[in-house]
C-alpha positions in Angstrom: 93.1 108.3 132.8 96.3 110.2 132.4 97.2 111.5 128.9 100.5 110.3 127.6 102.8 113.1 126.7 105.5 113.0 124.0 108.2 115.4 123.1 105.7 117.2 120.9 102.8 117.3 123.4 100.0 115.0 124.7 98.8 112.1 122.6 95.1 113.0 122.1 94.0 110.7 119.3 94.4 107.4 117.6 93.2 107.4 113.9 92.3 104.6 111.5 91.9 104.7 107.7 89.0 102.6 106.6 86.8 101.8 103.6 83.8 100.9 105.9 82.9 103.4 108.7 80.0 101.2 110.0 82.2 98.1 110.4 85.1 100.0 112.0 82.7 101.9 114.4 81.2 98.5 115.4 84.6 96.9 115.9 86.0 99.8 118.0 82.7 99.9 120.0 83.2 96.2 120.9 86.9 96.4 121.6 87.4 99.9 123.0 83.9 100.8 124.2 83.6 103.7 121.8 80.0 104.8 121.4 78.2 107.9 120.1 80.1 108.3 116.9 79.8 111.7 115.2 80.0 111.6 111.5 81.2 114.4 109.3 80.6 113.4 105.7 82.3 115.0 102.7 85.0 117.0 104.6 86.9 118.8 101.8 90.5 119.9 102.0 91.4 122.2 99.1 94.6 123.2 97.4 94.5 126.6 99.0 94.7 125.1 102.5 96.3 121.6 102.2 99.5 120.1 100.8 100.6 116.6 100.1 104.4 116.2 99.9 104.7 120.0 99.5 102.3 120.3 96.6 98.7 121.5 96.7 96.2 118.8 97.6 92.5 118.6 96.9 90.6 115.7 98.4 87.5 114.8 100.3 87.1 112.3 103.2 84.3 111.1 105.5 85.3 111.5 109.1 83.8 109.8 112.2 84.8 110.7 115.8 84.3 109.1 119.2 86.2 108.6 122.4 87.6 105.8 124.5 87.8 107.6 127.9 89.7 110.8 127.2 91.4 109.5 124.0 89.8 110.6 120.8 89.2 108.0 118.1 89.1 109.2 114.5 88.0 107.2 111.4 88.9 108.5 108.0 87.3 107.1 104.8 88.9 108.6 101.7 86.3 109.6 99.1 87.9 111.6 96.3 91.3 113.0 95.4 94.9 112.1 96.2 95.7 112.1 100.0 97.9 110.2 102.3 94.7 108.4 103.5 93.9 107.1 100.0 97.5 106.0 99.5 97.5 104.2 102.9 94.3 102.4 102.1 95.5 101.4 98.6 98.9 100.2 99.8 98.1 98.6 103.2 94.3 98.2 103.4 92.3 99.5 106.4 94.2 100.0 109.6 95.7 102.2 112.3 97.1 105.2 110.5 98.4 107.7 113.0 98.6 109.0 116.5 98.0 112.7 117.1 99.8 115.0 119.4 98.3 118.3 120.4 100.9 121.1 120.1 100.7 124.6 121.6 102.6 126.1 118.6 102.6 124.5 115.2 105.5 126.7 114.1 107.7 125.6 117.0 106.6 121.9 116.6 107.5 122.0 112.9 110.9 123.6 113.6 111.6 120.8 116.1 110.4 118.1 113.7 112.8 119.5 111.0 115.7 119.6 113.5 114.9 116.0 114.4 115.0 114.9 110.8 111.2 114.2 110.3 109.6 115.1 107.0 106.1 116.5 106.6 103.9 114.3 104.4 100.7 116.2 104.5 99.8 119.5 106.1 97.0 122.1 106.1 94.5 124.2 107.9 90.9 123.3 108.4 88.2 125.7 107.2 87.8 128.7 109.4 91.2 128.1 110.9 89.8 125.6 113.4 93.0 123.5 113.3 96.4 123.5 111.8 97.8 120.0 111.2 100.9 118.3 109.9 101.7 114.6 109.5 105.2 113.5 110.1 106.7 110.4 108.4 107.8 108.4 111.4 108.4 105.1 109.5 112.1 105.1 110.5 110.8 104.7 114.1 108.6 101.7 113.2 105.4 103.7 113.2 103.4 105.1 110.3 102.7 108.7 111.0 102.5 111.2 113.9 100.0 114.1 113.4 100.8 117.4 115.0 97.6 119.5 115.7 97.2 123.0 116.9 93.6 123.2 117.9 91.5 126.3 118.3 89.2 126.9 121.3 86.1 126.5 119.0 87.2 123.1 117.9 88.1 122.1 121.4 84.5 123.0 122.4 83.2 120.8 119.6 85.4 117.9 120.7 84.1 118.3 124.3 80.6 118.0 123.0 81.5 114.9 121.0 83.2 113.4 124.0 80.1 114.0 126.2 77.9 112.3 123.6 80.3 109.3 123.3 79.9 108.2 126.9 76.3 107.2 126.4 76.1 103.4 125.6 72.8 104.0 123.8 74.3 106.5 121.4 74.9 105.6 117.8 
C-alpha cells in the first residue's frame, strides 16, 4: 500500500480520541482489521515539554497503537489535565481527531505552517526527545487537526515492532 504524501510529508497515522479504549480497539479491529494493540497507560506530558495554545500544559493520557497495513492507528484517552484531547472529547464526544504527517524537519514544517496561515494548538517533545510534535488547526479546511511529527530512529524502531505485532490476528 502506498503512503499518501501531503505538502508536509507522508500521512503515517490516523488518530481517535475516545473515552473507551476497549470499545474503540474492537470497533477498529472489526472495520479496519487492526489487531495487536499496544497500550501505553499514563503517558505524561509536562509543562517543561508541552504547550497548549502557547502556554505550558500538564496532562496525562492513555495511548493505544496498532496498524492497518502501513497506516498507524492511535487511540488517545485523556486521563488528567487540560489538553486538546480532553477539549475534543468534551465538545464533540469520541471520534476521529487528527491525521499525522511525518516531517523530516519540524523547524521547516512549522515555518511553512506559519507562512500558510495555520496556528499551532498544541506542541511538545516526548520524553527523551523521541519525537517532536505540533498540532495545526485545520478547521478552515474542513478537518479538525493535522499533527506534524519529527520522529527519532529509536521511536521508529518501536513503531516497527508494534507494526510487526499488529499483523497477528490472534494478538490482543
